[in-house]
C-alpha atoms as a printed R data frame, in Angstrom:
    type eleno elety resid chain resno       x       y       z
1   ATOM     1    CA   MET     A     1  78.104  88.403 106.487
2   ATOM     2    CA   ARG     A     2  75.527  90.444 104.593
3   ATOM     3    CA   LEU     A     3  76.277  92.726 101.682
4   ATOM     4    CA   SER     A     4  74.418  95.768 100.475
5   ATOM     5    CA   VAL     A     5  75.137  97.795  97.338
6   ATOM     6    CA   THR     A     6  73.992 101.400  97.188
7   ATOM     7    CA   ARG     A     7  74.689 104.334  94.893
8   ATOM     8    CA   SER     A     8  76.588 106.970  96.893
9   ATOM     9    CA   GLY     A     9  77.038 109.500  94.137
10  ATOM    10    CA   PRO     A    10  77.094 109.889  90.391
11  ATOM    11    CA   GLY     A    11  78.913 106.881  88.999
12  ATOM    12    CA   CYS     A    12  79.973 105.610  92.424
13  ATOM    13    CA   ASP     A    13  78.828 102.313  93.926
14  ATOM    14    CA   ARG     A    14  79.113 101.511  97.627
15  ATOM    15    CA   LEU     A    15  79.455  97.949  98.867
16  ATOM    16    CA   CYS     A    16  78.564  97.702 102.530
17  ATOM    17    CA   LEU     A    17  79.829  94.876 104.697
18  ATOM    18    CA   ASP     A    18  77.968  93.970 107.858
19  ATOM    19    CA   SER     A    19  78.817  90.942 109.996
20  ATOM    20    CA   ARG     A    20  75.921  91.277 112.455
21  ATOM    21    CA   PRO     A    21  73.765  88.143 112.553
22  ATOM    22    CA   ASP     A    22  70.440  89.954 113.057
23  ATOM    23    CA   LYS     A    23  68.162  91.074 110.256
24  ATOM    24    CA   ARG     A    24  68.369  94.794 110.916
25  ATOM    25    CA   GLU     A    25  69.367  97.137 108.121
26  ATOM    26    CA   PRO     A    26  73.147  97.034 107.541
27  ATOM    27    CA   ARG     A    27  74.858  99.807 109.499
28  ATOM    28    CA   CYS     A    28  76.661 101.225 106.544
29  ATOM    29    CA   THR     A    29  73.491 101.892 104.569
30  ATOM    30    CA   MET     A    30  73.193 104.807 106.953
31  ATOM    31    CA   GLN     A    31  76.735 105.675 105.819
32  ATOM    32    CA   SER     A    32  79.467 106.241 108.315
33  ATOM    33    CA   ASP     A    33  79.525 109.814 109.579
34  ATOM    34    CA   THR     A    34  83.276 109.776 109.009
35  ATOM    35    CA   ILE     A    35  82.957 108.931 105.322
36  ATOM    36    CA   LYS     A    36  80.000 111.300 104.968
37  ATOM    37    CA   ASN     A    37  82.134 114.076 106.507
38  ATOM    38    CA   TRP     A    38  85.068 113.157 104.257
39  ATOM    39    CA   HIS     A    39  82.880 113.473 101.154
40  ATOM    40    CA   ALA     A    40  81.386 116.767 102.409
41  ATOM    41    CA   LEU     A    41  84.866 118.163 102.997
42  ATOM    42    CA   LEU     A    42  85.951 117.243  99.468
43  ATOM    43    CA   GLU     A    43  82.767 118.608  97.908
44  ATOM    44    CA   SER     A    44  83.061 121.904  99.783
45  ATOM    45    CA   ARG     A    45  86.784 122.160  98.968
46  ATOM    46    CA   ASP     A    46  87.196 123.576 102.481
47  ATOM    47    CA   LEU     A    47  90.261 121.914 103.974
48  ATOM    48    CA   SER     A    48  89.789 123.596 107.353
49  ATOM    49    CA   GLY     A    49  87.558 120.624 108.201
50  ATOM    50    CA   LEU     A    50  90.565 118.295 108.153
51  ATOM    51    CA   ASP     A    51  91.405 119.264 111.741
52  ATOM    52    CA   ARG     A    52  88.050 117.990 112.985
53  ATOM    53    CA   LEU     A    53  88.236 114.829 110.887
54  ATOM    54    CA   ILE     A    54  91.799 113.641 111.610
55  ATOM    55    CA   ALA     A    55  92.799 112.065 114.925
56  ATOM    56    CA   ASP     A    56  95.828 113.428 116.776
57  ATOM    57    CA   ASP     A    57  97.606 110.070 116.418
58  ATOM    58    CA   ALA     A    58  96.759 109.612 112.726
59  ATOM    59    CA   VAL     A    59  99.169 107.813 110.411
60  ATOM    60    CA   PHE     A    60  99.442 108.587 106.699
61  ATOM    61    CA   HIS     A    61 100.875 105.960 104.330
62  ATOM    62    CA   SER     A    62 102.092 107.501 101.080
63  ATOM    63    CA   PRO     A    63 102.394 105.489  97.878
64  ATOM    64    CA   VAL     A    64 105.952 106.810  97.435
65  ATOM    65    CA   VAL     A    65 107.336 107.585 100.911
66  ATOM    66    CA   HIS     A    66 108.863 104.518 102.558
67  ATOM    67    CA   THR     A    67 108.040 105.326 106.176
68  ATOM    68    CA   PRO     A    68 104.570 106.072 107.560
69  ATOM    69    CA   GLN     A    69 104.002 109.730 108.336
70  ATOM    70    CA   VAL     A    70 102.850 109.865 111.960
71  ATOM    71    CA   GLY     A    71 100.664 112.554 113.513
72  ATOM    72    CA   LYS     A    72  97.820 114.861 112.656
73  ATOM    73    CA   GLU     A    73 100.057 117.608 111.252
74  ATOM    74    CA   LEU     A    74 101.831 115.344 108.759
75  ATOM    75    CA   THR     A    75  98.612 113.590 107.763
76  ATOM    76    CA   ARG     A    76  96.932 116.945 107.115
77  ATOM    77    CA   PHE     A    77 100.036 118.140 105.232
78  ATOM    78    CA   TYR     A    78 100.012 115.175 102.820
79  ATOM    79    CA   LEU     A    79  96.235 115.216 102.319
80  ATOM    80    CA   THR     A    80  96.371 118.943 101.577
81  ATOM    81    CA   GLY     A    81  99.125 118.383  99.021
82  ATOM    82    CA   ALA     A    82  97.109 115.611  97.371
83  ATOM    83    CA   PHE     A    83  94.065 117.872  97.252
84  ATOM    84    CA   TYR     A    84  95.971 120.568  95.349
85  ATOM    85    CA   VAL     A    85  97.494 118.038  92.932
86  ATOM    86    CA   LEU     A    86  94.400 115.958  92.169
87  ATOM    87    CA   PHE     A    87  91.250 118.002  92.592
88  ATOM    88    CA   ASP     A    88  91.513 120.170  89.523
89  ATOM    89    CA   ASN     A    89  92.219 117.081  87.438
90  ATOM    90    CA   GLY     A    90  88.903 115.262  87.450
91  ATOM    91    CA   PHE     A    91  89.367 113.463  90.761
92  ATOM    92    CA   HIS     A    92  86.313 111.389  91.610
93  ATOM    93    CA   TYR     A    93  85.481 108.253  93.532
94  ATOM    94    CA   VAL     A    94  84.266 105.362  91.415
95  ATOM    95    CA   ARG     A    95  83.646 102.651  94.009
96  ATOM    96    CA   GLU     A    96  83.499 102.337  97.782
97  ATOM    97    CA   ILE     A    97  83.562  99.459 100.226
98  ATOM    98    CA   VAL     A    98  82.486 100.618 103.670
99  ATOM    99    CA   GLY     A    99  82.526  98.730 106.955
100 ATOM   100    CA   GLU     A   100  81.921  99.740 110.561
101 ATOM   101    CA   ASP     A   101  85.277 101.503 111.005
102 ATOM   102    CA   ASN     A   102  87.048 101.023 107.662
103 ATOM   103    CA   ALA     A   103  86.526 102.066 104.073
104 ATOM   104    CA   ALA     A   104  88.218 101.463 100.750
105 ATOM   105    CA   LEU     A   105  87.486 104.269  98.305
106 ATOM   106    CA   GLU     A   106  88.629 103.740  94.715
107 ATOM   107    CA   PHE     A   107  89.310 106.932  92.799
108 ATOM   108    CA   ALA     A   108  90.285 108.095  89.335
109 ATOM   109    CA   ALA     A   109  91.762 111.257  87.845
110 ATOM   110    CA   GLU     A   110  93.707 112.285  84.754
111 ATOM   111    CA   ILE     A   111  96.777 114.502  84.642
112 ATOM   112    CA   ASN     A   112  98.634 115.327  81.425
113 ATOM   113    CA   GLY     A   113  96.860 112.491  79.626
114 ATOM   114    CA   ILE     A   114  97.885 109.929  82.252
115 ATOM   115    CA   GLN     A   115  94.993 107.990  83.788
116 ATOM   116    CA   ILE     A   116  95.398 107.708  87.539
117 ATOM   117    CA   ASN     A   117  93.688 104.939  89.450
118 ATOM   118    CA   GLY     A   118  94.031 104.653  93.198
119 ATOM   119    CA   ILE     A   119  92.557 103.534  96.461
120 ATOM   120    CA   ASP     A   120  92.217 105.390  99.747
121 ATOM   121    CA   LEU     A   121  92.145 102.910 102.637
122 ATOM   122    CA   ILE     A   122  90.691 104.752 105.598
123 ATOM   123    CA   HIS     A   123  90.266 103.614 109.206
124 ATOM   124    CA   TRP     A   124  88.604 105.703 111.915
125 ATOM   125    CA   ASN     A   125  88.600 105.393 115.685
126 ATOM   126    CA   LYS     A   126  85.617 105.080 118.027
127 ATOM   127    CA   ASP     A   127  85.289 108.885 118.002
128 ATOM   128    CA   GLY     A   128  84.853 108.872 114.215
129 ATOM   129    CA   ARG     A   129  88.223 110.491 113.529
130 ATOM   130    CA   ILE     A   130  90.499 109.155 110.828
131 ATOM   131    CA   ASP     A   131  93.478 107.474 112.476
132 ATOM   132    CA   ASP     A   132  94.946 105.661 109.463
133 ATOM   133    CA   PHE     A   133  94.964 106.769 105.824
134 ATOM   134    CA   LYS     A   134  96.758 104.728 103.167
135 ATOM   135    CA   VAL     A   135  96.948 105.665  99.491
136 ATOM   136    CA   MET     A   136  97.781 103.210  96.737
137 ATOM   137    CA   ILE     A   137  98.237 104.339  93.107
138 ATOM   138    CA   ARG     A   138  98.543 102.651  89.722
139 ATOM   139    CA   PRO     A   139  99.907 102.509  87.031
140 ATOM   140    CA   LEU     A   140 103.629 103.193  87.413
141 ATOM   141    CA   LYS     A   141 103.454 106.249  85.122
142 ATOM   142    CA   ALA     A   142 100.887 107.711  87.501
143 ATOM   143    CA   VAL     A   143 103.021 106.917  90.558
144 ATOM   144    CA   ASN     A   144 106.029 108.664  88.997
145 ATOM   145    CA   LEU     A   145 103.970 111.673  87.935
146 ATOM   146    CA   LEU     A   146 102.323 112.054  91.348
147 ATOM   147    CA   HIS     A   147 105.664 111.605  93.096
148 ATOM   148    CA   ARG     A   148 107.038 114.595  91.204
149 ATOM   149    CA   MET     A   149 103.881 116.718  91.517
150 ATOM   150    CA   MET     A   150 103.382 115.964  95.212
151 ATOM   151    CA   GLY     A   151 107.010 116.901  95.873
152 ATOM   152    CA   GLU     A   152 106.396 120.272  94.250
153 ATOM   153    CA   ALA     A   153 103.058 120.788  96.052
154 ATOM   154    CA   LEU     A   154 104.510 119.905  99.451
155 ATOM   155    CA   LYS     A   155 107.469 122.203  98.880
156 ATOM   156    CA   ASN     A   156 105.048 125.034  98.018
157 ATOM   157    CA   LEU     A   157 103.004 124.314 101.159
158 ATOM   158    CA   GLU     A   158 106.160 124.442 103.297
159 ATOM   159    CA   THR     A   159 107.279 127.766 101.831
160 ATOM   160    CA   GLY     A   160 103.789 129.250 101.650
161 ATOM   161    CA   ALA     A   161 104.032 129.728  97.890
């Protein structure tokens, strides 16, 4: 297995994993279109692109909800809620590990003086659409804070507030 480290943005390192035995350039140095599209969507702050990026059979794994949330609608719902909670609070990716159809994106943010550290584990299908999205958060103070704030954000999304 060959490794390649590239800088994918200010303060963000990307570790690319490539198991091909040949000497060609690692695939992920060209960056996955899925991850490139994910970053473009976040940078543009235009969530309408989620529909094109998420597979119909996507599964979202929340750091606080026990059962996986199955389907495009629920995945979009939770990602939209997370966007509203985190993106005005210094959310940024600090490290990425990208493979052929998987990525681990470590992020950081700060809300009310609480440092949030988390990882987005993303898998995409052969069509380049995200079919599995898992979020892990630390420390416990951050989990508790996000649990409360996400509950409020999701309630507002449901009621249109």
